[in-house]
C-alpha positions in Angstrom: 7.0 -9.5 8.8 4.6 -6.7 8.1 1.0 -7.5 8.5 -2.3 -5.6 8.0 -5.3 -6.4 10.1 -8.9 -5.2 10.0 -10.7 -5.4 13.3 -14.0 -4.2 14.7 -14.4 -2.5 18.1 -17.5 -2.0 20.2 -18.2 1.8 20.5 -17.4 2.0 24.2 -14.4 3.5 26.1 -11.4 1.2 26.5 -11.8 -0.9 23.4 -8.8 0.6 21.6 -6.6 -0.2 24.6 -8.0 -3.7 24.7 -7.1 -4.1 21.0 -3.5 -2.9 21.4 -2.6 -4.9 24.5 -2.1 -8.2 22.6 0.3 -6.3 20.2 2.4 -5.2 23.2 2.1 -8.7 24.8 3.5 -10.4 21.7 6.1 -7.6 21.0 4.6 -6.5 17.7 5.6 -3.1 16.4 2.6 -1.0 15.5 3.2 1.0 12.3 -0.3 2.4 11.5 -3.7 2.7 13.1 -6.7 3.9 11.1 -9.7 4.3 13.4 -12.9 5.0 11.4 -15.0 6.2 14.3 -17.5 8.0 12.1 -18.2 4.8 10.0 -20.1 1.9 11.4 -20.4 -1.7 10.3 -23.8 -3.3 10.0 -23.1 -4.8 13.5 -22.8 -1.2 14.8 -19.1 -1.7 15.5 -16.2 0.7 14.6 -13.9 -0.5 11.9 -10.1 -0.2 12.6 -7.2 -1.0 10.3 -3.8 -1.9 11.8 -0.5 -2.4 10.2 2.1 -4.1 12.4 5.5 -5.8 12.2 5.7 -9.1 14.1 7.2 -12.5 13.9 5.1 -14.8 11.7 4.6 -17.3 14.6 3.0 -14.5 16.7 0.1 -13.7 14.2 -2.1 -16.6 15.3 -1.5 -15.8 19.0 -2.3 -12.1 18.5 -5.5 -12.9 16.6 -6.6 -15.4 19.3 -5.9 -12.9 22.1 -7.9 -10.2 20.3 -10.9 -12.6 19.9 -10.5 -13.7 23.5 -10.8 -10.0 24.4 -14.1 -9.8 22.4 -12.6 -8.0 19.4 -13.7 -9.2 16.1 -10.8 -9.9 13.6 -12.2 -9.4 10.1 -9.1 -9.8 8.0 -5.4 -10.6 8.4 -3.0 -10.3 5.5 0.7 -9.9 4.9 2.0 -6.7 3.4 4.3 -7.8 0.6 5.5 -4.4 -0.5 8.0 -2.5 1.7 9.2 0.2 -0.7 7.3 2.9 -2.6 8.1 5.7 -5.0 6.1 8.3 -6.9 7.1 9.0 -10.5 5.8 11.6 -13.0 5.6 10.7 -16.7 5.1 13.6 -19.2 4.3 13.2 -22.9 1.6 11.4 -24.8 1.0 9.1 -21.8 -2.4 7.9 -22.9 -1.9 7.8 -26.6 1.2 5.6 -26.3 -0.7 3.1 -24.1 -0.7 3.6 -20.4 -2.1 0.1 -19.8 1.0 -1.6 -21.3 3.3 0.7 -19.3 1.5 -0.5 -16.1 1.6 -4.1 -17.3 5.4 -3.9 -17.7 5.8 -3.2 -14.0 3.0 -5.4 -12.7 4.1 -8.5 -14.6 7.5 -8.6 -12.7 6.0 -10.1 -9.6 8.1 -8.0 -7.4 6.6 -4.6 -8.1 3.2 -3.1 -8.9 1.7 0.2 -10.0 -0.6 0.9 -7.0 -1.9 4.4 -7.8 -2.3 6.5 -11.0 -3.4 10.1 -11.3 -3.7 11.4 -14.9 -3.9 14.9 -16.3 -5.0 15.4 -20.0 -5.4 19.1 -20.9 -6.4 18.5 -24.5 -6.5 15.9 -27.2 -3.3 16.8 -29.0 -1.5 18.2 -25.9 1.0 16.5 -23.7 -0.5 14.6 -20.8 1.1 13.7 -17.4 0.7 10.8 -15.0 1.7 10.6 -11.4 2.4 6.9 -10.8 3.0 5.2 -7.4 5.0 2.0 -7.6 5.3 -0.3 -4.7 8.0 -3.0 -4.6 9.2 -5.8 -2.3 12.5 -4.2 -1.6 14.9 -1.4 -2.5 16.7 -3.5 -5.2 13.3 -4.5 -6.7 12.1 -0.9 -6.7 15.3 0.0 -8.6 14.6 -2.8 -11.2 11.1 -1.5 -11.6 12.4 2.0 -12.2 14.9 0.6 -14.8 12.0 -1.0 -16.6 9.9 2.2 -16.5 12.9 4.2 -17.8 13.2 1.8 -20.8 9.5 2.0 -21.5 9.5 5.8 -21.2 12.4 6.1 -23.6 10.7 3.8 -26.1 7.5 5.9 -25.9 9.3 9.3 -25.8 8.0 10.1 -22.3 9.9 12.2 -19.8 10.3 10.4 -16.5 10.6 12.7 -13.4 11.9 11.1 -10.2 12.0 12.5 -6.7 15.1 14.7 -6.3 17.0 12.1 -4.1 16.6 9.2 -6.5 18.6 8.3 -9.6 17.4 5.9 -12.2 
């Protein structure tokens, strides 16, 4: 199970090692560490975001060990989405209703539009959108792409996929 965890460290040497020891002890696989040393919380601690893979039954033990080590655990949450893809749409993206394009993906329950970057060079000119879609698994990501392909065809939008993906 993939889990995200926000913790706070005291700004003293050895705190990161102290935070990582319980992960090793309970055989969690560390995926990402974002250490925001330049930012401080109101408590003058350093915020750190962790993403790890572990057995569901280990989460409570990891959290307890962190707290026992004097590390504040601010948030623990499961990462639902494991697959991601960036797709470019070209055409009258805004005029044909970008919100309902997003809604078609989001309402599935297995995929969501997580990021959108839009370029509109002029009122009557074609626009483009870079959309990041996250999904629970590969099959669900493919289903989301199939939905987006149908919506794009209906709205006369060109859908551009990464070179190694076929919709």
